[in-house]
C-alpha positions in Angstrom: 0.0 0.0 0.0 1.5 3.4 -1.0 1.5 6.1 1.5 1.3 9.8 0.6 4.5 11.7 1.0 4.2 14.4 3.7 5.0 17.8 2.3 7.2 20.2 4.3 5.3 23.3 5.5 7.5 25.8 7.4 4.7 26.9 9.7 4.1 23.4 10.9 5.5 22.5 14.3 7.8 19.6 14.4 6.1 18.4 17.6 2.6 18.6 16.2 2.5 15.0 15.2 3.3 13.5 18.5 1.1 15.9 20.4 -1.9 15.2 18.2 -1.5 11.5 18.2 -1.4 11.3 21.9 0.7 9.0 24.0 1.0 7.6 27.5 -2.0 6.7 29.6 -5.4 6.8 27.8 -7.4 9.9 28.3 -10.6 8.1 29.5 -12.9 10.7 27.9 -15.4 8.0 26.8 -15.3 5.8 29.9 -18.7 4.6 31.1 -18.1 6.1 34.6 -15.7 8.8 35.7 -12.6 6.7 35.6 -10.5 9.8 35.1 -11.4 11.0 38.6 -10.8 7.4 39.9 -7.3 7.3 38.4 -6.6 10.9 39.5 -7.3 10.0 43.1 -4.6 7.3 42.9 -2.2 9.7 41.2 -2.8 12.3 43.9 -2.2 9.8 46.7 1.2 8.9 45.3 2.3 12.5 44.8 1.0 13.4 48.3 3.2 10.7 49.8 6.3 12.0 47.9 5.6 15.6 48.8 4.3 15.4 52.4 5.7 12.2 53.9 9.1 12.2 52.3 10.0 15.8 51.8 13.2 16.8 49.9 15.5 14.8 47.6 15.0 11.1 47.6 15.9 7.9 45.8 13.2 5.3 44.9 13.5 1.6 44.4 10.6 0.1 42.5 9.3 -3.4 42.5 9.5 -4.4 38.8 5.8 -5.4 38.8 4.8 -1.8 39.9 6.9 0.2 37.3 4.4 -0.3 34.5 1.5 0.7 36.8 3.3 4.0 37.7 3.8 4.8 34.0 0.0 5.0 33.6 -0.3 7.4 36.5 2.7 9.8 36.5 5.3 11.0 34.1 9.1 11.3 34.8 8.7 15.0 35.2 6.1 14.5 38.0 8.6 12.4 40.0 11.4 14.9 39.5 9.2 17.8 40.6 8.4 15.9 43.8 12.0 15.3 44.7 12.8 11.9 43.2 16.3 12.4 41.9 17.0 8.7 41.1 14.8 5.6 40.7 15.9 2.1 40.1 14.5 -1.3 39.8 14.5 -3.3 43.0 16.4 -6.5 42.2 19.4 -8.5 43.4 21.8 -6.2 41.6 20.4 -2.9 43.0 19.9 -4.3 46.5 23.6 -4.2 47.2 24.5 -1.3 45.0 26.2 1.4 47.2 26.7 3.9 44.4 23.1 4.0 43.3 22.0 6.2 46.3 25.4 7.2 47.7 24.5 10.7 48.6 20.8 10.3 49.2 19.6 10.7 52.7 16.1 9.4 52.0 15.3 6.1 50.4 11.8 4.9 49.3 11.0 1.3 48.6 7.8 0.6 46.7 6.7 -3.1 46.7 3.6 -5.0 45.8 2.1 -6.5 48.9 -0.3 -8.8 47.1 1.8 -10.8 44.6 3.6 -14.1 44.5 7.0 -12.2 44.7 6.1 -10.1 47.8 8.4 -12.0 50.2 11.3 -11.9 47.8 10.9 -8.2 47.4 10.8 -7.6 51.1 14.0 -9.7 51.4 15.6 -7.4 48.9 14.5 -4.4 50.9 16.0 -5.9 54.1 19.3 -6.7 52.3 19.6 -3.2 51.0 19.0 -1.7 54.5 21.4 -4.0 56.2 24.1 -3.4 53.5 23.7 0.3 53.9 24.0 0.1 57.7 27.1 -2.0 57.4 28.7 0.6 55.0 27.8 3.5 57.2 29.2 1.9 60.3 32.4 1.0 58.5 32.9 4.6 57.3 32.0 6.6 60.3 33.8 9.8 59.1 31.4 10.3 56.2 28.4 8.7 57.8 25.1 10.6 57.7 21.7 9.8 58.9 19.5 8.0 56.3 15.8 7.4 56.6 13.9 4.6 54.9 10.2 4.6 53.9 8.3 1.5 52.6 5.3 2.0 50.4 3.0 -1.1 50.0 0.7 -1.4 47.0 -2.3 -1.7 47.3 -2.2 -1.8 51.2 -0.1 -2.9 54.1 -0.4 -6.6 54.6 0.4 -8.6 57.7 2.6 -10.8 55.5 4.9 -7.8 54.8 5.0 -6.7 58.5 5.8 -10.2 59.6 8.7 -10.5 57.1 10.1 -7.2 58.1 10.1 -8.3 61.8 11.6 -11.6 60.8 14.5 -9.9 59.0 14.9 -7.4 61.9 14.7 -4.3 59.8 11.3 -3.0 61.1 13.0 -0.5 63.4 15.1 0.9 60.5 12.0 2.1 58.7 10.7 5.6 59.4 7.2 4.9 57.9 5.3 2.1 56.2 2.6 3.6 54.0 -0.2 2.1 51.8 -0.7 3.3 48.2 -4.1 2.2 47.0 -3.5 1.4 43.4 -6.6 -0.7 42.9 -6.5 -1.1 39.1 -4.9 0.1 35.9 -7.1 1.9 33.4 -5.5 0.5 30.2 -8.5 1.8 28.2 -11.6 3.7 28.8 -13.6 0.5 29.2 -10.9 -1.9 30.5 -9.4 -2.1 34.0 -6.8 -4.7 34.9 -5.3 -5.4 38.3 -2.3 -6.9 36.5 -2.0 -10.2 38.4 -0.6 -12.7 35.9 -1.2 -16.3 36.9 -4.4 -15.7 38.8 -6.0 -18.6 36.9 -3.1 -20.9 37.8 -2.9 -19.7 41.4 -6.6 -20.4 42.2 -7.3 -23.5 40.2 -3.9 -25.3 40.5 -2.3 -23.9 43.7 -5.5 -23.1 45.6 -4.1 -19.6 46.3 -6.9 -16.9 46.2 -4.6 -13.9 46.8 -5.0 -12.3 43.4 -8.8 -12.8 43.6 -8.9 -10.9 46.9 -7.2 -7.9 45.2 -9.7 -8.2 42.3 -12.6 -8.2 44.8 -11.1 -5.1 46.5 -11.1 -3.3 43.1 -14.7 -4.3 42.4 -15.7 -3.1 45.8 -14.0 0.2 45.3 -15.8 0.8 42.0 -19.1 -0.2 43.8 -18.5 2.3 46.7 -17.9 5.2 44.3 -20.1 4.5 41.3 -22.9 2.1 42.3 -26.5 2.8 41.3 -27.9 2.0 44.7 -27.4 3.7 48.1 -25.7 2.2 51.1 -26.7 2.8 54.7 -24.8 6.1 54.8 -22.5 8.2 52.8 -19.6 6.8 54.8 -20.6 3.3 53.7 -20.5 4.2 50.1 -22.8 3.2 47.2 -24.1 -0.2 46.0 -24.7 -2.0 42.8 -28.2 -3.5 42.3 -27.3 -7.0 41.3 -24.4 -9.4 41.0 -24.2 -12.5 38.8 -21.4 -15.0 39.0 -20.5 -18.3 37.5 -17.6 -20.6 38.4 -15.8 -21.3 41.7 -13.4 -18.4 41.3 -16.2 -16.0 40.4 -18.2 -17.1 43.5 -15.1 -16.5 45.7 -14.8 -12.9 44.3 -18.5 -12.1 44.8 -18.5 -13.6 48.4 -15.5 -11.4 49.1 -17.2 -8.3 47.8 -20.3 -9.0 49.8 -18.2 -9.4 52.9 -16.5 -6.1 52.4 -19.9 -4.5 51.8 -21.2 -5.9 55.0 -18.1 -4.5 56.9 -18.8 -1.1 55.3 -22.4 -1.2 56.5 -21.4 -2.2 60.0 -18.7 0.5 60.2 -21.0 3.2 58.7 -24.4 2.2 60.2 -26.4 5.2 61.3 -27.4 5.8 64.9 -31.1 6.1 64.0 -33.3 7.2 61.2 -32.1 10.7 61.6 -28.7 9.7 60.2 -30.3 8.3 57.1 -32.0 11.7 56.7 -28.6 13.2 57.0 -27.4 11.0 54.1 -30.2 12.5 51.9 -29.6 16.0 53.1 -32.5 16.2 55.6 -30.7 16.0 58.9 -27.4 16.6 60.7 -26.7 13.3 62.6 -23.3 11.8 62.2 -22.6 8.1 61.6 -22.0 6.1 64.7 -18.3 5.0 65.0 -17.8 1.3 64.8 -14.7 -0.8 65.4 -13.6 -2.2 62.0 -13.3 -6.0 61.6 -9.9 -7.6 62.3 -7.6 -7.1 59.4 -9.6 -4.1 58.1 -6.9 -1.6 59.2 -3.3 -1.9 60.2 -3.0 0.3 63.2 0.2 1.6 64.9 -0.5 -0.7 67.8 -0.1 -3.7 65.4 3.7 -3.4 65.6 6.4 -1.5 67.4 8.7 0.6 65.2 7.8 2.7 62.2 4.7 4.8 61.8 2.1 2.7 59.9 -0.1 5.0 57.9 -3.5 4.6 56.3 -6.0 1.7 56.2 -7.0 -1.0 53.8 -9.8 0.9 52.3 -9.2 3.5 49.6 -10.9 6.8 50.5 -14.1 7.6 48.7 -14.1 10.1 45.9 -15.8 13.4 46.6 -19.6 13.3 46.4 -19.5 16.1 43.8 -17.8 13.5 41.5 -19.6 10.3 42.4 -23.1 11.9 42.3 -22.9 12.8 38.6 -23.0 10.7 35.4 -23.9 7.1 34.8 -23.9 4.5 37.6 -22.9 0.8 37.8 -26.0 -1.3 38.1 -24.7 -4.8 37.8 -21.6 -7.0 38.3 -21.3 -10.0 36.0 -18.3 -12.1 37.2 -17.1 -15.0 35.0 -14.6 -17.6 36.0 -12.1 -18.2 33.2 -12.5 -21.9 33.7 -16.1 -21.6 32.7 -15.1 -20.6 29.2 -11.8 -22.1 28.2 -12.9 -22.2 24.5 -12.4 -18.4 24.0 -8.8 -18.6 25.1 -8.0 -21.6 23.0 -9.7 -20.4 19.8 -8.1 -18.2 17.2 -8.9 -14.5 17.3 -8.8 -12.4 14.1 -9.0 -8.8 15.1 -6.1 -6.5 14.5 -5.4 -5.8 18.2 -5.5 -9.5 19.1 -3.2 -10.4 16.2 -0.8 -7.7 17.4 -0.8 -9.1 20.8 -0.2 -12.6 19.5 2.7 -11.5 17.3 4.4 -8.8 19.4 2.8 -8.9 22.9 0.9 -5.7 23.9 1.8 -4.5 27.4 -0.2 -1.8 29.1 -1.2 -0.3 25.7 2.3 -0.3 24.2 4.5 -2.5 22.0 8.2 -2.1 21.4 9.0 -2.9 17.8 11.8 -2.3 15.3 13.3 -3.8 12.1 12.2 -5.4 9.9 8.6 -4.3 10.8 9.3 -0.6 11.3 12.3 1.4 9.9 13.6 2.0 13.4 12.9 0.8 16.9 10.3 2.7 18.7 7.5 2.3 21.2 4.1 2.4 19.5 1.1 3.5 21.6 -1.9 1.3 21.2 -4.9 2.9 22.9 -7.7 5.3 22.2 -5.3 8.3 22.2 -4.5 7.2 18.7 -7.8 7.9 16.9 -6.9 5.7 13.9 -6.0 2.7 16.1 -9.2 3.2 18.1 -11.2 2.9 14.9 -9.4 -0.2 13.5 -8.5 -2.2 16.6 -11.5 -4.5 16.5 -11.6 -5.1 12.8 -10.4 -8.1 10.9 -7.6 -8.0 8.3 -9.9 -8.3 5.2 -11.6 -5.1 6.3 -8.5 -3.3 7.6 -6.6 -3.2 4.3 -9.3 -1.2 2.3 -9.9 1.1 5.2 -6.2 2.0 5.5 -6.0 2.6 1.8 -9.0 4.9 2.0 -7.4 6.8 4.9 -4.2 7.2 2.9 -6.1 8.7 0.0 -7.8 11.2 2.3 -4.5 12.3 3.7 -3.1 12.7 0.2 -6.1 14.8 -0.8 -5.5 17.1 2.3 -1.8 17.5 1.3 -2.8 18.4 -2.3 -5.1 21.2 -1.1 -2.1 23.4 -0.5 -1.6 23.9 -4.2 -5.0 25.5 -4.4 -4.6 28.1 -1.7 -4.8 31.7 -2.9 -4.7 34.0 0.2 -3.6 34.2 3.9 -7.1 33.4 5.5 -7.2 30.2 3.5 -3.7 29.3 4.5 -4.6 29.8 8.2 -7.6 27.5 7.9 -5.5 25.0 6.0 -2.9 24.8 8.7 -5.3 23.2 11.2 -6.2 20.5 8.7 -2.5 20.0 7.8 -1.4 19.5 11.4 -4.2 16.9 11.9 -3.3 15.1 8.6 0.4 15.1 9.6 -0.4 13.4 12.9 -2.7 10.9 11.1 0.1 10.3 8.6 2.6 9.2 11.3 0.0 6.9 12.8 -1.0 5.5 9.4 2.6 4.7 8.5 3.0 2.7 11.7 -0.2 0.8 11.3 0.3 0.0 7.6 3.6 -1.7 8.5 2.1 -3.5 11.5 -0.9 -4.6 9.5 1.3 -5.9 6.7 3.2 -7.9 9.3 0.1 -9.4 10.9 -1.6 -10.1 7.6 1.5 -12.0 6.5 1.2 -14.1 9.7 -2.4 -15.1 8.9 -1.3 -16.3 5.4 1.5 -18.6 6.7 1.0 -22.3 6.1 1.2 -23.2 9.8 -1.4 -20.6 10.7 -3.8 -21.8 8.0 -3.3 -25.4 9.0 -3.9 -24.7 12.7 -7.1 -22.8 11.8 -8.4 -25.7 9.7 -7.6 -28.2 12.5 -9.3 -25.9 15.0 -12.4 -25.6 12.8 -12.5 -29.3 12.4 -12.4 -29.9 16.1 -15.1 -27.4 16.8 -17.4 -28.9 14.1 -16.6 -32.5 15.0 -15.0 -33.3 11.6 -11.7 -34.1 13.4 -11.8 -36.7 16.2 -9.2 -37.1 19.0 -7.8 -40.2 17.3 -7.2 -38.2 14.1 -5.6 -35.4 16.1 -2.8 -37.8 17.2 -1.5 -38.1 13.7 -1.9 -34.3 13.2 0.1 -33.6 16.3 2.8 -36.1 15.3 3.2 -34.3 12.0 3.6 -31.0 13.8 6.3 -32.4 16.1 8.1 -34.5 13.6 11.5 -32.9 13.0 13.1 -32.8 9.5 16.4 -34.4 10.4 18.9 -35.2 7.6 19.8 -38.4 9.5 18.0 -40.8 11.8 18.4 -40.0 15.5 21.1 -42.1 17.1 20.8 -43.9 20.4 21.1 -41.5 23.4 20.7 -38.4 21.2 18.0 -36.0 22.3 15.4 -35.5 19.5 14.9 -31.9 18.3 11.3 -30.7 18.2 9.8 -29.6 14.9 9.1 -26.1 13.7 5.9 -25.8 15.7 6.4 -24.3 19.2 5.0 -26.4 22.1 2.2 -23.9 22.9 0.7 -24.4 19.5 0.7 -28.2 20.0 -0.8 -27.9 23.5 -3.5 -25.5 22.3 -5.0 -28.0 19.9 -4.7 -30.9 22.4 -6.5 -28.8 25.1 -9.1 -27.6 22.6 -9.8 -31.2 21.6 -10.2 -32.1 25.3 -12.6 -29.3 26.3 -14.7 -29.7 23.1 -15.0 -33.5 23.5 -15.5 -33.5 27.3 -12.2 -35.2 27.6 -9.9 -37.6 25.7 -10.0 -41.4 25.8 -7.2 -43.1 27.8 -5.8 -44.8 24.7 -5.6 -41.6 22.8 -4.3 -39.7 25.8 -1.5 -42.1 26.3 -0.5 -41.8 22.6 -0.4 -38.0 22.8 1.5 -38.1 26.1 4.1 -40.6 24.8 4.8 -38.4 21.8 5.0 -35.2 23.8 7.5 -36.7 26.3 9.5 -38.2 23.4 10.0 -34.9 21.7 10.0 -32.4 24.5 11.3 -34.4 27.5 9.5 -35.6 30.7 11.0 -32.8 32.9 8.9 -30.3 31.0 5.8 -32.3 29.9 4.9 -34.3 33.0 4.3 -31.3 35.3 2.7 -29.5 32.4 0.2 -32.2 31.9 -0.5 -32.5 35.6 -1.3 -28.8 35.8 -3.5 -28.7 32.8 -5.5 -31.6 34.2 -5.9 -29.8 37.5 -7.3 -26.7 35.9 -9.6 -28.4 33.4 -7.7 -27.9 30.2 -7.1 -31.6 30.0 -9.5 -34.4 31.0 -9.7 -38.1 30.7 -13.0 -39.4 29.4 -14.6 -42.9 29.6 -14.4 -45.3 26.7 -18.2 -45.3 26.1 -18.0 -42.6 23.5 -20.9 -40.7 25.0 -18.9 -37.5 25.2 -17.7 -37.5 21.6 -18.8 -34.6 19.4 -19.2 -37.1 16.5 -21.9 -38.9 18.4 -24.1 -35.8 18.2 -25.2 -36.2 21.8 -22.1 -34.8 23.6 -22.1 -31.8 26.0 -20.4 -29.6 23.4 -23.2 -30.2 20.9 -25.7 -29.2 23.6 -23.7 -26.1 24.5 -23.4 -25.0 20.9 -27.2 -25.2 20.5 -28.1 -23.8 23.9 -25.9 -20.7 23.6 -25.6 -20.4 19.8 -21.8 -20.5 19.9 -21.2 -21.2 16.2 -22.6 -18.5 13.9 -22.7 -18.5 10.1 -21.2 -15.4 8.5 -22.4 -13.4 5.6 -24.0 -10.4 7.3 -23.8 -7.2 5.3 -20.9 -4.9 6.2 -19.7 -1.4 5.3 -16.1 -0.4 4.9 -15.4 -0.5 8.7 -17.3 -3.7 9.4 -19.9 -2.1 11.6 -23.3 -2.7 9.9 -23.7 -6.4 10.6 -26.3 -8.7 12.1 -26.4 -9.1 15.8 -25.2 -12.8 15.9 -22.5 -12.2 13.3 -21.4 -9.1 15.3 -20.7 -11.1 18.5 -18.9 -13.8 16.5 -17.0 -11.3 14.4 -13.7 -11.3 16.4 -13.4 -15.1 16.2 -14.7 -15.5 12.6 -17.8 -17.5 13.4 -17.4 -18.5 17.0 -19.4 -16.4 19.5 -17.5 -16.3 22.8 -19.3 -18.2 25.5 -18.5 -15.6 28.1 -20.1 -12.9 26.0 -23.2 -15.1 25.4 -23.5 -15.3 29.2 -23.4 -11.5 29.4 -26.0 -11.3 26.7 -28.2 -13.9 28.5 -28.6 -11.6 31.5 -30.9 -9.4 29.4 -32.1 -11.9 26.7 -34.1 -14.0 29.2 -37.1 -12.5 31.1 -35.6 -13.7 34.4 -31.9 -13.5 33.4 -29.8 -16.5 34.3 -32.7 -17.9 36.4 -34.6 -18.5 33.2 -31.7 -20.5 31.7 -30.8 -22.7 34.7 -30.8 -25.9 32.6 -28.3 -24.5 30.1 -26.1 -23.1 32.8 -25.8 -26.6 34.3 -23.8 -27.6 31.3 -21.0 -25.2 32.4 -18.4 -25.0 35.2 -20.4 -23.7 38.1 -21.9 -22.8 40.4 -24.0 -20.0 38.9 -25.4 -17.4 41.4 -27.4 -14.3 41.4 -27.5 -11.8 44.3 -29.7 -8.8 44.7 -27.8 -6.0 46.5 -28.6 -2.3 47.0 -31.9 -0.6 46.3 -32.3 1.9 43.5 -33.4 5.4 44.6 -37.0 6.0 43.7 -37.1 8.2 40.6 -40.0 8.9 38.3 -39.4 7.6 34.7 -38.0 10.3 32.5 -37.3 12.7 35.4 -33.8 14.0 36.3 -32.8 13.2 39.9 -30.6 15.3 42.2 -27.5 13.5 41.0 -27.9 14.7 37.4 -28.9 11.3 35.9 -32.0 10.5 34.0 -34.5 8.0 35.5 -34.6 5.9 32.3 -31.6 5.5 30.0 -28.1 3.9 29.7 -26.8 1.8 32.5 -23.3 0.5 33.2 -22.6 -3.2 33.7 -19.2 -4.3 35.0 -18.1 -7.6 33.3 -15.3 -9.1 35.5 -13.1 -11.9 34.0 -11.5 -13.9 36.9 -8.3 -15.4 35.4 -7.9 -13.1 32.4 -9.7 -11.8 29.3 -8.7 -12.0 25.6 -8.7 -9.0 23.2 -11.2 -11.0 21.1 -13.7 -11.1 24.0 -13.4 -7.4 24.6 -14.0 -6.7 20.9 -17.1 -9.0 21.0 -18.4 -7.2 24.2 -18.1 -3.8 22.4 -20.1 -5.2 19.5 -22.7 -6.6 21.8 -23.1 -3.1 23.3 -23.6 -1.7 19.8 -26.0 -4.3 18.5 -28.3 -5.2 21.3 -29.7 -1.7 21.7 -30.6 -2.1 25.3 -28.7 0.9 26.6 -26.0 -1.2 28.3 -22.5 0.1 28.5 -19.8 -2.4 29.6 -16.8 -1.9 31.7 -14.3 -4.8 31.7 -12.4 -5.6 34.9 -9.9 -8.4 34.8 -6.9 -9.9 36.4 -4.8 -9.7 33.2 -4.9 -9.6 29.4 -4.7 -13.3 28.3 -3.9 -15.4 25.3 -3.2 -19.1 25.0 0.5 -18.5 24.9 0.4 -16.6 28.2 -1.9 -19.2 29.8 0.5 -22.0 29.0 3.5 -19.9 30.1 1.9 -19.3 33.5 0.7 -22.7 34.4 4.2 -24.3 34.0 6.4 -24.3 37.1 9.0 -21.5 37.2 11.9 -24.0 37.4 11.0 -25.3 34.0 10.7 -21.8 32.4 14.1 -21.8 30.6 13.2 -25.1 28.9 9.7 -23.8 28.0 11.2 -20.6 26.5 13.7 -22.6 24.3 10.8 -24.5 22.8 8.8 -21.4 22.2 11.7 -19.7 20.4 12.1 -22.5 17.9 
């Protein structure tokens, strides 16, 4: 595709392109609720700590898992203006580095208190403090007093305090402070708590820690933006209903309900007069209540440093939360309930970019041969062109980019028809906009060409055909054994000698495992004879050290299952569970709906299945079902019994009584759009997000969706997370082949 050449106009600013395209954190202008204020409160909390608690010049050591989160809140200039002269990654190298903060009298450590690496990070903090103390004692002439502050994200945990006491460095800390970073707004309709491996931790290791943090985030959104009222202003707001399916989802909802109950107890009014005060008719104050154990970490909990703040993030001002749309419902979905949508191929531009290059917090780092030079490309709604094309398939994307290039070329050619200064002034605004779009277009043409070439590769086409055959029942598990053998078979010039380790074929292991797991979940399991054949071949080509624990973990979390030899679960029999699920939830949709040049005018069913080219994600069908049935999920109990459960529905807060069509005191209309939070416990794919956006557009029921998830997921990330860390180097070698 030929791009227009950008003319040189002397009056154009050299920085206009970057400023117009936008970069960094998304602006959140079109968020369903006021996420900009929600994000701003977290930014203000961080800067207040740097300005008020640790005044003057300081050095900051950051937990590597927190650095990306800060990039979505503050810029480098913000840190410098608040006294942070130097910041480094907290790791084994920096922990003993004396030169990094040689002249700094104030050291800040920022660690994540709710991650699998928390104890390791606290150990590094202790090593740094003890190493500094040793150097200062050895060099008494140049010794100076140094203070240490520990910031815990998202709150101070007893695990952290216990480890500090165990390492005997608690007394060396001046303060231990919480920083309530409850979630990252990676897009106006997507929040992630960035907890990779939450699916593995809960379903394989029985560790609910990431789910607790997810529940805290949902609870904070409810307190600030819920459509219903709590018992008092202090207790916050409430959503009206919660739906959940799957064991992990039930855990999250139970946790949110427990936090809500604690809020009600802590903020319960003295009498009916306090409730009047909440609505502006009285002056009573909430009765103080002792918070539940673990709700706050108080100074009495431990001797030593000052322990600031509590576990709860402060509420936003009422002037913010009382305006705009409100969250009416939580729909919480366990990733295990819908493994199909992770294992199936996604065809949208954004999902293919993630598969090829790996999108991280709305960025990709890419260079030659894709782009002329290495650069960081911003992939969020700040880039208007990307925001329009992100959820489109490649066959639509090419013509649209060509049309955009023609429009930019037409704008450039207008300069030859200018005759006076007023026309030139009006043209400059159009020129600057076109110049910014030109820079964006150049990047996306190169990226789209790369991803389009990927979809045309023989291995991609073969895998798509096998996947389609498994979903339709045309390929049986027994036939898959031969297909997998062909994928693993190496092209060796000579036979393998005795004792020589066979070399896997050109297909990375995650591609092989994806088809095996898809076969298992579609067929309700794999027969023992077939399973043994697959296992034998995997161990032969990839080794038992990698494969044996991998198979065990996949079996524990439902990706692999052994079925009986009766054949009752086979898709080819026509009576298996997958066939019933396809019919009950209309998961496979025929294409052919009419489309315009941006793929937006399509039938409802085709729209939901658009991202997967014919497969309608089960998770999105479950969201659709809450409104499609007269009684929501209660009206489809028989169909829900086919899925990993349990399925629950909880009525929560009461909606304020408002006459239809009237405007209430909070500035919202009594009848109109409503916000639904769709929470994916264990990760969400870009294809599911694209399908959810299309559902909002085609169902015409006034629902706007806000996605909350533990992480952005793909089948590669899923397999990478469920393998033990000690086998990661071997796994990485096979992926790179």
